[in-house]
N, C-alpha and C positions, 0 to 999 in steps of 0.2 A: 556355508562359508565358516561364518564363522564360529560355528562345532566345530566344524573341521582346524581352525586356528586352535580355538580352545585346546584338543585332541593332539595337536602338537607342540603349543605351550607343554601341557602336561607332560608328554613321551621329552619331550626334553629337558623340562627339570627331570624328569625321572630318571633319564639317563647320564646325566649332569652329576643326579645322587649317585648314580652306582659309579659313575670314574671317579668323582673326589672320595668314595668311603675308601674305595680302591687304592685310588693315589697313598690317601690318607695315612691305609695299613703296610704299603708300600715304604712311606717314611719315619711311619713310625717304627716299622719291624726291621729299618735299615741303623735310625735311631738304636734300638734295644739293643741291636748285634753290637753296636762300635759301645756302647754306653757298658754291654754286658764281657765284653769285652780285653776292657779299661779295667773293670773288677777284677777279670782272672787274673788280668798282667797284673796287678798289684796281689791280688793272691799268694800266684806264684811265685812273686819279690819278696814277700813275707813271708812264706816257706820256706823257702830258697835261704835266706838268710837265717832265722830261726833252725835250720838243718845247719849249717855253717856253726850258728852260735852254740848247737848243741856239740858238734863235732869236734871244735874246739873246748870246750867244759873236758868232755870224754879224754881227750888229747889231753890236753896240760894234767886232769886226774893219772892216766899212767903214766905218764911225767914225774909226777910228783910222788906216786906210790913206787915208779923204779927208784926215782933219787933216794928215797925212804929204807926202800931194801937196800939200797947200795952204800949207805952213811947208817945204817943200823946200828945203834948203839943195844949196852947189853947191859948191866949191873954189876958190878964188883961185890963192894962190900954192903954198904945201903943203898935201896931206891931214891934217899932224898938227897945223894954226895950229888951234883953235879961233872965233879971231877973226876966219876970213877967209872966214867962211861967208856966202852972202848970201841974201835970203829970196826967193821968187816970190809973187805978191800970192795972196790968197786965192778960191777957187773957190764961186764961188756955183750954186744952183739954176739958175740963169738960161744961164750960162755953160759949164755941164755941158752944159745940153740944145741949147745951139747947139755948143757943139765934137761932142756925143755919146760915148757909152763907150769907142770905141775912140782917140778921143786922147787918153782921161782917161788911159786904161790902159797908154797906153806912157811918159808922165811919171812912173807911179807906179814903175815898175821902173825906170827910168833913176834915179830918185832914189832907190829904195832901191837902185840899184848905187852910187850917188856917197854914199850913209851909209854903207853898207859898207866902202867904202874908203877911207873921210874918218876911221872910229873908229880 
């Protein structure tokens, strides 16, 4: 009788240990899943903000380069005289489509070269 109670106590403790470990694993996995999803959400938001920031930088660079091409300056007499600059006409979307990107790219390079030489 005492031996049976002892075995029942051991079996009950063993069963409770298995159930507790199982429940602990389920709770840990659930908490880990929540923390992992939260971390992934933070990483996704950070990467999204980084992508928007890089897209903003690239678009601003393109706009500034197009403004530089549209207002490109050339030196007439000397590169040191600021009053000797002449401006080219503005670039519109239709002129960009008609001329093509290659035709626009080479004046951009020459305009950057002229700007560097004249400054």
